[in-house]
N, C-alpha and C positions, 0 to 999 in steps of 0.2 A: 616197571617195578625199581624202586629206588634201591642203590646198593645196598644200604643199612637194612633193607627188608629181608635180604638173603640169609641174614644169621638165624632167622628163626626156622626151626625145625618143627614140622607138623606132626612129626610122629610122636604119639603119645605113649610115654611110658606110664600107664595108668594103674591104679590100684584094682585089686579083683572086683568082678562085677557079678551079680546075682540077679535073676528075674529081670524086673523092668526099670531097675534103679543102680546107676553106678555112683561112687562117691570118689571125690578128689581133694586132696590135701596140699597146700602150696608148701609145706615142710615135711611131705612124706619122705622118710629116711631111706625108702627102699627104692626111690626112682630118683633121676636127675635129668637135666635139661640145660642149654644154654640159653640166657636171657637175650632177647633181641635189641635191646636198648643200651644196656651197660655192657654187653658181651661178657657175661660172667656165668661160668659153669657151676651149677650148686644143685644141691639136693633139692628133691620136691617134685610135685606134679606141675606142669605148666598149665595153670587154669585160663591164661589166655588162649592157650592152643585149644581148650576144651571148647571155649566160646567159638573160635574160628572153625572148628571142625563141624560144629552144629550149625553155624551161619551158612557153610559151604554147602550143606544138605539142604538147605530151604529151597522149595519150588514155587512155593505160594506166598507165604506170609512170615514176617519177624516182627515180634512185638517185644519191645523192651521197655521196662520200668526199671530205672536205677537211679540212686540217688547222685552218683557221679560218674562220668564217662570221658576218661582221658587217653585210652589206648589207641595209637594211631592205626595199628593194623586192624583193630576191629572195626574202626570207623572206616576205613578203606574197603575192607570186606562187606560193610554194610552198603557202601555206595556202589560197589560192584553188584551187588544183588538188587538194588533199587533200579540200577541201569539195565539189568536182565529182566525187569518187568514184575519182580517180587514186590508185595506190598509191605514196606518197611516203615514203621512207626516208633517214635521213641518218646518217653516221657521221663524228664529230668527234675531234680530238686532244684528249684529257681537260683538258690545261692550258688549253684554250680553251672548254671546256664549261661556261660561267659566264654569268650576267648581271650587270648593273651594280648589282643588289641583293644579289648573292652576297657573303658574308663571306670577305675573302681574307686569307691569311696575312700578318701584319705585317712579315715579313723578305723581302718580294719584292726583287729585283735592280733595277737601274735600268730594264733594259728591260722587265721586266714591269709596274713601276710606270707607265712610259711607256704601255704599253698600256692600262691601266685608266684613265688620266687621258684618253686618246683616246676611249676608250669613254663616259666620263663627258661629255665635250665634244660628243660626237655626240647623246647622248640627251637632255641638257639644253638643249632647243631654245631657251627664253626666257632661259637664263644666269642663273637665280636660285638655283642651287646646289642645287636640289631635283629629284626626278623623279616628275613627275605620272603618273596612270594614262594619260592620252593620249599622253604622251612615251614611256611604256615600251611602249604598244602600236603605236607608229608609228616607233620609232628603235632599240629593243634587239632584235636580230634573234633572239638565243636565247631572251629572254624570250617574244617573239612565238610562236616555235614551241613553247614550253612551254605556253603559255595555250591554243594552238589544238590541243593534243594530237597535233602531228605527231612520229611516231616518231623519236626520236633516241638514238643509242648513242655511246660513246666507247672508247677502248682500254683502259680498266679493265675492261671487261665480259668479261674472260677472265683465266686464271691469271698472264699476263704483267705484269698491274697496271700497264698503261702505261709498260713499263721503255723501250721504244724510241718514237721519235715516229711517229704516224700522220700521215704527211708526204704522202699523196696530194693530188691536186687535180683530180679528174675528177668528171663528170656523165655519166649514161647515161639517155637518154629513150626510152621504149617499146622498149628492147632493141636499137635499132639507130643511135641517134644518140649519139656520144660527144664529150663537150667535155672536153679536158684540155690541161694546160700547166703553166707555171711559177707562175701567179699563185694565191694564196688569195683567197678571195671576202670580201676586205676592202678599205676605202676606201684604205689606204697602198699595197696592192699593184695596185689599178686606177686610182683617181683621184688620190689624193695625202692627205697627212695633213691631218686636220681642224684643227689647230691650227697649220698652217703654209700660209699662202697661196701661196707660191711653190712649194711642193711640186706635182709633176705625177705622184706615184705611182712606186714602184719598176719599172724597167724590166722588162717581163714580156710573154709572149705566150700565146695560146691556139690551139688548132686544133680545128675542128669536123670530125669525120669521120662521114660517113654511109655505114654499111656494117654489114649484119647480123653478117658474120663477125666484124669486129672488135668489135661490141657484144656478142657471145656471150662473146668472150674477157674483156672488162671485166665483164661480168655474173658469170662464174665468180669473180673475184677480189672483186666485191662480196658475193657469195653466203657465201664464206669469211669475210670481215669480219663479215658480219650474223649469222651462225650461226641460231639459232632465234629471234632477236629479244630474246633476253635474255642470252644469252652467245654471243659471237662468237669469232673466231680472229684473233689479230694476231701480228706478228713470226713468230717460228720454230714457233707453233702453226699456221700455214697449211702447206697441202701444197706443196712445192716443185713448181713448174712452168718448165721451161726455156723459151726463146725460141718463140713461135708466129708464124709468118709467113702472111699472106694477100695476094692481089692482088685490087684491087678496081678496076675501070675503069681498068687500066693502071697502077695506082699500088701499089708493093709496100710493106707496113706489117708491121714486126715488133714485137711487143710482149712484154716480160717485166716481172715484178714483184719487187722486193726483199722482205724480206732473203733472203739466202742463207745457210745454214748453213756453217759452216767444214767440215763433214765432207764438203762437195763441193769439188771443183776450183775454183780461182779463175777458170778458163776458163768453167765453168758458171754463173757468177754473172752479174749484170747488168753489172758493170763490166767482166766478161769479155766480154761481148756488145759493149760499146763498144769494146773493145780489138780484137776481130775486125774490126769495120768500120774502125776508125782505122789498123790496119795494113795494110790495102788501098789507102790512099791513095797516089796517084801524082802527084798534080799540087798540091793545097792541102789545109789544114785550118785553118779559122777558127772559134774558138770564143769564147763571152762566158758567163762563169760567176760564180756567187755565190761558190762555194768549190772549190778545185782542190788536192786533197791526197792522191790515191792515187799511191803511188810506182810501182805497178805500171804506171799508165796513163802516167805519164811515161817509164818506161823504154821503153815501146811507141813513144811519139811520138818520143822520141831516135832511134831507129833509122830512122823515116820522115824526120825532119829530116836526118839524116847523108846519106840517100839522095837529097836534094835536094828534097823536099817543102816548099813555100812554107807557112810556119805563122805564125799570128798568135794571139795570146791575150790577151784582156781579164778581168780578174778584179776582183770588188768590192774596194774599198779597205779596208776593214775586214779582209779577209783575205788580200790580195794578197802581203803581204811579211811575214807570221808565219813563226816557223821552220819550221813544218810545211808551208808552202805549196810545192808543186811549181813555182810561178812562180819561184822562186828557182832552182830546178834548170834549168829552162829558160834561165835568164840566165846560167847558169854559175857561180852564187855559192852560198854557204851560210851559214846563220845559227845561232849557239849558240842554245839554250833558256836561259831564266833559269835553270836547273839546270845550266848548263854541259855540256850533251850536245848531241849531233847527232841528227837524226832518224835512227832504226834505217834501215839500208839507203839511206842517203842517196847520191844520184848528181847531183851537179851535170854539167850537160853540159859536155863538153870544148869544144864549138863553141856558145857561148852565143848563143841568138836574141837580136835586137835588137827583134823585134816583139812586144813584150809590154808590156802598159800598164794603166792604171787610168782609168776614164771620170770626167770632171768633172761630176757631176750635181748638181741643186737641193739645198739642205740638207734633210735629211730622208729623201731619196731614196736607194735603192741599186740597184746591177745585181743583179737578183734572177733572170735569166736562167740557164738550165741548158742551153745548147744548142751544138753544134758543126756546122759544115757541111763535109762532105768532097767534094773534087773538083767543088764545085758542082753535085752531082747527089743526094746523100742528107743529110738531117738528122738528128741525135740531139738529141730533145728529151723533155721530160717534168719530172717533180718531183724527180727524182734529181741531187742535188749529187754532182760527181765526187769522192767521198770514200769512206773506209772505212766510216764509220758508216752512210752511205746504203746502202751495200753489203751490210752484214752484220747491221745493227741495225733499221733503220728500214722502215716499210710505204712502198713508193715505186713509182713508174710510170716505165718507160722506152719511148719509141717511137722506131723508126728509120724514117724515110718516105723511100722513094727515088724522088725525082720532081724533075726539073730547075727546073720553075717554082716549086714551094714551097721549094726550096733557094735559089732566086734572091731571093725574099723575105727568107729569114733572112741571106743574105749582105748585102742592103741594111741590113739592121737592124745587122749587125755594122760596116758601112763607116759608118753614122751614128754609132755609139758610138766607132768608132776616130777620127774626125774631131774628137771633143771629149774625147779621151783624153791623158794625160800618159804618153809612151812612154819604156820603159826604167826602170831602177833609181833612184829618186830619191836624191838625195845624202844626205838625212837617213837613209836606210837603210842607205847604205854606211857613214855615220858611226856608226850603231847596230852595225852588225856589227863595226867595229873597236872599238868602246867594250867590247862583251862579249868580245871575243878578249882584250883588254888586262885586263880585270877578272877573267876566269876564269883567265888565266895567273898574275896576281898572288895569286890564291887557291890556288896550285899545281896546278891541272888541267894535264894534258899534252894539248896540242892538236896 
């Protein structure tokens, strides 16, 4: 074991658990741990330790579908299990299936360049600008998996050529334990950015579900992705499956996977499943979202808002007030695009909600959640952003968990985020709306 690995404590200070489901939050103010890579003691549940604990229990199989995997401890644990004879298989998004030694396109955008620099900083332990064999074998997760010959596929292993995102974030252990949520298996999504000491990780959660029935549903999705191990099925090459519901130890769990072909009715899609549950709200809907841009969902929510449902929405700052954001609709305002057009079928609410906002997070951290709590008794969670791309293009997971105790934990997370949020439409956004209207009118556009 490498010396740096000794800093990880596998003792989980976890959030409460009920029935077959446990929920964990990497900003949980009621627990704390010491990060293994930056040696920082901080508040939160250690989501990497959640993964390691469940990997450690594997006797037969570990199947992972995740957009990005950069956690060295997780990679080493998977290698150890593979060497013990456990069937370990991994599916990644092709954009992140590379090592620090892979030659990359010189035309990367700023986001991609930042990701590469973070990987280099993680691997270069002694900060000499080089990558030794020991550093590669202990810090570069994808390199470690390659060298150990752990089977890894990505979403270019079919005719779709990776045209959509393989955006899942789930793991299945022995066909009956499912770990799923909004977090990629990376430092930035779990612990914090390696180059930003104040970063505490993108706001994320994980649920651990111990249920053979739920495990079977996820196994079927993974089987479609994996195919024959050389050629899988992604995007619309997968077989459409509608929502599947099981009840385990009193907890009702519904699962559906994206994408849905446009040949099906929207109501049959994953966002349609969301709408089905949102439309039944009678008291409250509280949501914390990375992206919120599906017009149909906004229309459904407006009806519930007009019916008196208490509604609070928090959205990541980078996407909250773009011209396509439905947070603007909720506030009763609209913004022109740079091309002087409004979003198709745009529908600003006549009674704008004042409970919209953007959390103030540490620099480098983002609101990465994708959850909504309905009437304090059911929660919508998963990898699925509330967007058309997630619904129609990407490989995604959606879970609806009907349980008051789990819902209460997500309500607590919403309240925590709301307490550090800027509420309402910022003056800078209002000024930009006016500027665009004036500019577009000056160019002869009829508004």
